[in-house]
N, C-alpha and C positions, 0 to 999 in steps of 0.2 A: 420713687416708686410709679410703675406703670399705671396709667389710666385708661379708661374706657369712657367713650360718651354712649347716650342713650341711643341714639340711631345705630349706632354699631353693634351695641347689645341686642336691641331689637332683631337685627338683621341676623346676627348669628344663633339667635336663640331660634329663630323661626326656621333655619337651615338645620340646626341640631334636632330639630323635631320633625323634619322630614318634608317642610314646605318646600316645593319645587318651583312654584309660579307666582308671581305677584303682579297684579292689574292694577292700574290706578292713573290719576290725574293729580301730578305733583304742585305744589303751590305753598303758601305758608301754611302750616309749619312743617309739613312733612317732607319737604324736598331731602333732606339729609337722608331719610329712612330709604328713598328709593336708590340713592347713589350707595349706600351702605350694603343695600340687597343685592346689587349687582356685583360689588365685591366679595361678598360672601359666597357667591356662586348662584344665587337663586335668578332665575329668568324673570327679569321686568319686561311687562308690556305696557307701554304708554296708551291709553286710551284716550277718546274724544271727549268722553263724558262719565259720569261715575255709575249713571244706570248701566250702561254697556261694561264698564269695568266690574261691578258687580255680577252680572250674569256671568261673565266670563270665568271669573274666581269661583262660582258655586259649580260651573260645569268642570271646571279642573279639578275641584274636590271630588267629583262624581266619578270622573275618569281614573284618578291616580288613586283614590283611597285615603289620600291625605289632605288635609283642607287646602283650599285655593286661599291665597290672600287679597285683599281689595284695599288700596290705600287712596283715602279721600281727605281733603282739607277738611277745615272745621265749618261748623253751620251748615249752609247749603249744600256743601258736599257730603256732609254725613245724611242729610236729609234725600238727597239723591241715590246714595248708596243702599237706602232702606229697602227700594226696589228688590234688588237681588237677593239681599238679606232675609227678606220674608218670603222670598220664593225657594230659597234655599232650606229654610226652617221647614215649611211645608211639604216640601219634597224629600226632605229626610238627606239633603246632601252637606257634606263637610264644608265650613266656609267661615274665615274669620275676615272680619269688616274692620279695619283700623282707621281710626278717625284722628286728625290732629285736634289739639283744642287749645284754647288760649291759656296764657301762663296762670299757675295755680294761685299765685299771689293778686291776681286780678278777678278771679271769680266774684261774681256778683256786682262787678263794677262797670257791665257794660262794655267789655272789652271788644276787639275787632272779631266778628263772626262768632262770638258767644253765644251758647245754646245749651240747654241741659240734655248733653247727647247720649249719656247714659240711662237717664228716663225714658227716652223717646225710642231708644234702639231696645231696651227690654222687652217690650210685648212680642217682638219679632224673632228671638234668639233663646237659645238654653243659657248663656251666660254672659254679663254685660258688666265691665268694671273699668274703673278710670284708674291707672298708674300713678300711685303718689309718691313713687321713689325710685329713683333710676336703678338701686342694686336689687330692685323687686321684679323688673322685667323678667327675667327667665321664668321665675314662679307664676306670673301671670298669663304668660306664652304656653307653657305646660299645661295650665288649667283650661285655657281655652281649646288647647290641642286636643287634650284628653275628652273635654265635653263635646267636642264637634264628632268625636268617631265611636266615642262609648256609648252603648246604650243604642237608644234610637239616633240614628246621626242628625247633625242640624248646624244651626249657625250660632256664631258669636261676635261679640261686639268688645274691641279694646280702645279705650280713650286715652290718648298720649298728648299731655300738654307740650307745649313749646318748651318750657323750661325743663322739661323731662327728656325731650329728645335731644337737647342741646347740652345737659347736663353732664357733668362727669363724676366717676367715681373710681375710688382706687379698685383694681383689680381683685384684690384678696377681699374686699368686702361684698363682692358679686356673690348672691346666693344662686350656685347652680342647681339646676333642675335634671333628673334623668329623661331620659329620652322616653316619650310615650310608645309602650309597647304596642302591637296589634291587638286588636279587640278579641277575646277569647270567643272560639268558635261554640255555638250552642247547639246542643244536641237532643233530640226528640227521646222521652222515656219509650223504651221497646214495647211496653204494654199498649200507650198511645198508637204507635205506628201500625201493630197489627189490628187494633180496632180500626182505624180508617182503612186497612187494607180490605178488612171484613167487608166494611160498609161498601167499598168500591166493588168487592166481587159479587154483591149482592145487586148493584145496581142494571137497570136495563138500559137506561140512555145516560151514562157517565159523561163527564165533559170535565177536562182540565184547563184552569187558567193560569197561564204563566205571566207574573207580575214582575214589577222593576226589582224587587228582593232578588229575582234569581240573576237578574245583570248585575247588581251590584255585589253579588255574591261569586260572580263569575262563574256561575254552576253550568255552563251550556253543556259541557260533556255528560253532566250527570242527569240534567233534564232531558238530553235526547236520548239517553239510555234508557231511561225510565219509559218515555212514550215509546220507543221502538219495541221495548220487551212487554210492555201492557198493550199496546195497539188501541190506545185511549185517545180519542178525537180532542183537540185542542185547539185554543184560541188566545191571543195574548193582547195584555192591556196595552196602552199606548206607550207607556214607558218600558215593557217587557218586549216589545218587538226587538228582533234582531238574535235571541236567545234560541229560538226555532227559525228555522226557514219558511216564509209564506208559502213556499212551493211544496212543502212536504204533504205525502198524500193523506195525512191527517188531519192536516191543517183546516179549520172550520171557519177561518175568519172572513171570509166572503158571505157567509152566512150566519154571523155571530148572532142577531136578533133572534133568528128561528133557534138555534142551539140552545140559547139562554131560556127561552121560554119552553123547551121540549125536555131540558135535562133535569133527572129526576135526583141526581147527585153530583155537586160540584167540587172537586178538587182545587183548592186555592194553593198556588206555589209562589210565595213572595208577593201576595196582592191582600188587599182590602176590601171589603164590600161595601 
């Protein structure tokens, strides 16, 4: 009867869930995952340190809409990877940090680079869990991907012990998980839209602020059509830059402080105050 190991199952599950890129620093015990990821068709990029790998993974998640994966070794590797994990969580970028761990049977025995990795990662992500059985890997990958892109996007952490990575299980015992669908699009209530338009219409010095949410939603065409039709002045937040051209005649980015002080109504698009 055919068997599959944890590394292959991890790579296969990530590929099924639409993960395109993995960045990492390989070593004990995660080396097999990097090789399996490449065999599965995931682009693997070896980095010089875990911080750079984690930052690259969260940027890939932002650009692709599916979480970028960061692969690190146990102990110090996970600690260094927390930089990108925390940044992804704060910026609402989908990312999965995958940390190797000492074998399950050595928990609490002072194994090589042993650390309480789930506990230290939890404050910086939406979901953190240690995989306890090989056949459950697809289930936890699905959970991590779903948490990272649904609701407010963010970061997740998966802990993979050495004996789970190298362990084998019969294919028929693997609990397959469905591919996570794209998050549903949310739409405002028509009455609320009318109220907002009425407030804008009554404003003497309205101002539009374009935020990261518009870039994340790929709403460039809609934002441009709105500005051109309403002829409202606008400025962009740092992460909202690029949605509208800074050379647009209605851009007031060069006088942002004055515009913010003088505006009597501010229309926020994908931004928070």
